C-alpha positions as YAML, in Angstrom:
chain: A
units: angstrom
residues:
- id: 1
  name: UNK
  ca: [16.04, -23.33, 12.35]
- id: 2
  name: UNK
  ca: [18.00, -26.08, 10.77]
- id: 3
  name: UNK
  ca: [21.41, -25.75, 9.20]
- id: 4
  name: UNK
  ca: [19.91, -26.06, 5.72]
- id: 5
  name: UNK
  ca: [17.57, -23.15, 6.39]
- id: 6
  name: UNK
  ca: [20.47, -21.02, 7.65]
- id: 7
  name: UNK
  ca: [22.44, -21.85, 4.51]
- id: 8
  name: UNK
  ca: [19.51, -20.97, 2.27]
- id: 9
  name: UNK
  ca: [19.05, -17.61, 4.00]
- id: 10
  name: UNK
  ca: [22.79, -16.89, 3.77]
- id: 11
  name: UNK
  ca: [22.78, -17.58, 0.02]
- id: 12
  name: UNK
  ca: [19.74, -15.34, -0.49]
- id: 13
  name: UNK
  ca: [21.33, -12.52, 1.49]
- id: 14
  name: UNK
  ca: [24.61, -12.83, -0.42]
- id: 15
  name: UNK
  ca: [22.68, -12.68, -3.69]
- id: 16
  name: UNK
  ca: [20.82, -9.53, -2.60]
- id: 17
  name: UNK
  ca: [24.02, -7.82, -1.47]
- id: 18
  name: UNK
  ca: [25.65, -8.61, -4.82]
- id: 19
  name: UNK
  ca: [22.53, -7.49, -6.66]
- id: 20
  name: UNK
  ca: [22.62, -4.14, -4.86]
- id: 21
  name: UNK
  ca: [26.16, -3.58, -6.14]
- id: 22
  name: UNK
  ca: [25.14, -4.42, -9.72]
- id: 23
  name: UNK
  ca: [22.11, -2.14, -9.53]
- id: 24
  name: UNK
  ca: [24.34, 0.67, -8.26]
- id: 25
  name: UNK
  ca: [26.75, 0.18, -11.16]
- id: 26
  name: UNK
  ca: [23.84, 0.13, -13.63]
- id: 27
  name: UNK
  ca: [22.43, 3.39, -12.30]
- id: 28
  name: UNK
  ca: [25.91, 4.94, -12.31]
- id: 29
  name: UNK
  ca: [26.49, 3.89, -15.93]
- id: 30
  name: UNK
  ca: [23.11, 5.30, -16.97]
- id: 31
  name: UNK
  ca: [24.05, 8.62, -15.36]
- id: 32
  name: UNK
  ca: [27.36, 8.65, -17.21]
- id: 33
  name: UNK
  ca: [25.45, 7.93, -20.42]
- id: 34
  name: UNK
  ca: [23.24, 10.95, -19.75]
- id: 35
  name: UNK
  ca: [26.28, 13.12, -18.99]
- id: 36
  name: UNK
  ca: [27.89, 12.11, -22.26]
- id: 37
  name: UNK
  ca: [25.12, 14.04, -24.02]
- id: 38
  name: UNK
  ca: [24.70, 11.97, -27.21]
- id: 39
  name: UNK
  ca: [21.02, 11.14, -26.59]
- id: 40
  name: UNK
  ca: [17.64, 12.84, -26.48]
- id: 41
  name: UNK
  ca: [16.37, 11.36, -23.21]
- id: 42
  name: UNK
  ca: [17.24, 14.27, -20.94]
- id: 43
  name: UNK
  ca: [19.61, 17.22, -20.77]
- id: 44
  name: UNK
  ca: [23.16, 16.14, -19.88]
- id: 45
  name: UNK
  ca: [23.06, 18.00, -16.56]
- id: 46
  name: UNK
  ca: [20.42, 15.54, -15.31]
- id: 47
  name: UNK
  ca: [23.05, 12.80, -15.44]
- id: 48
  name: UNK
  ca: [24.48, 13.93, -12.12]
- id: 49
  name: UNK
  ca: [21.45, 12.64, -10.22]
- id: 50
  name: UNK
  ca: [21.76, 8.98, -11.30]
- id: 51
  name: UNK
  ca: [25.55, 9.19, -10.97]
- id: 52
  name: UNK
  ca: [25.18, 10.23, -7.34]
- id: 53
  name: UNK
  ca: [22.44, 7.68, -6.62]
- id: 54
  name: UNK
  ca: [24.44, 4.89, -8.29]
- id: 55
  name: UNK
  ca: [27.59, 5.84, -6.41]
- id: 56
  name: UNK
  ca: [25.76, 5.84, -3.07]
- id: 57
  name: UNK
  ca: [23.99, 2.58, -3.86]
- id: 58
  name: UNK
  ca: [27.20, 0.85, -4.89]
- id: 59
  name: UNK
  ca: [29.22, 1.91, -1.86]
- id: 60
  name: UNK
  ca: [26.70, 2.17, 0.97]
- id: 61
  name: UNK
  ca: [23.84, -0.27, 0.37]
- id: 62
  name: UNK
  ca: [25.84, -3.54, 0.67]
- id: 63
  name: UNK
  ca: [27.51, -2.63, 4.00]
- id: 64
  name: UNK
  ca: [24.17, -1.46, 5.38]
- id: 65
  name: UNK
  ca: [22.50, -4.73, 4.37]
- id: 66
  name: UNK
  ca: [25.39, -6.77, 5.77]
- id: 67
  name: UNK
  ca: [25.25, -4.90, 9.07]
- id: 68
  name: UNK
  ca: [21.51, -5.37, 9.31]
- id: 69
  name: UNK
  ca: [21.80, -9.08, 8.59]
- id: 70
  name: UNK
  ca: [24.88, -9.65, 10.73]
- id: 71
  name: UNK
  ca: [24.61, -12.56, 13.15]
- id: 72
  name: UNK
  ca: [25.87, -10.21, 15.87]
- id: 73
  name: UNK
  ca: [22.83, -7.96, 15.35]
- id: 74
  name: UNK
  ca: [20.48, -10.90, 15.86]
- id: 75
  name: UNK
  ca: [21.68, -11.61, 19.39]
- id: 76
  name: UNK
  ca: [21.59, -9.28, 22.33]
- id: 77
  name: UNK
  ca: [22.79, -9.44, 25.92]
- id: 78
  name: UNK
  ca: [19.23, -9.99, 27.12]
- id: 79
  name: UNK
  ca: [18.81, -13.26, 25.27]
- id: 80
  name: UNK
  ca: [18.86, -15.03, 21.95]
- id: 81
  name: UNK
  ca: [16.36, -13.52, 19.51]
- id: 82
  name: UNK
  ca: [17.14, -15.96, 16.74]
- id: 83
  name: UNK
  ca: [15.81, -15.07, 13.30]
- id: 84
  name: UNK
  ca: [12.52, -13.65, 14.54]
- id: 85
  name: UNK
  ca: [11.42, -10.59, 12.68]
- id: 86
  name: UNK
  ca: [14.23, -10.54, 10.14]
- id: 87
  name: UNK
  ca: [13.18, -9.71, 6.62]
- id: 88
  name: UNK
  ca: [15.10, -10.75, 3.56]
...
């Protein structure tokens, strides 16, 4: 892979990590909206589910993605694997 390809992949991965944080915040805010109880979408008690999912997404998805895409995870002691098999 060339340096330009590595840079392009790095930008895409950074975008996806940031997007996972924004999605988590969006889900969390929707859950808080449900908990507030001023709507007819669902009973307020159902707001706890999206609050929990949003919280977990915001705090745990980006580190998991970063760990999976870490350059240290791509290389092992048995040899250089390169970018084979990695999925954006």
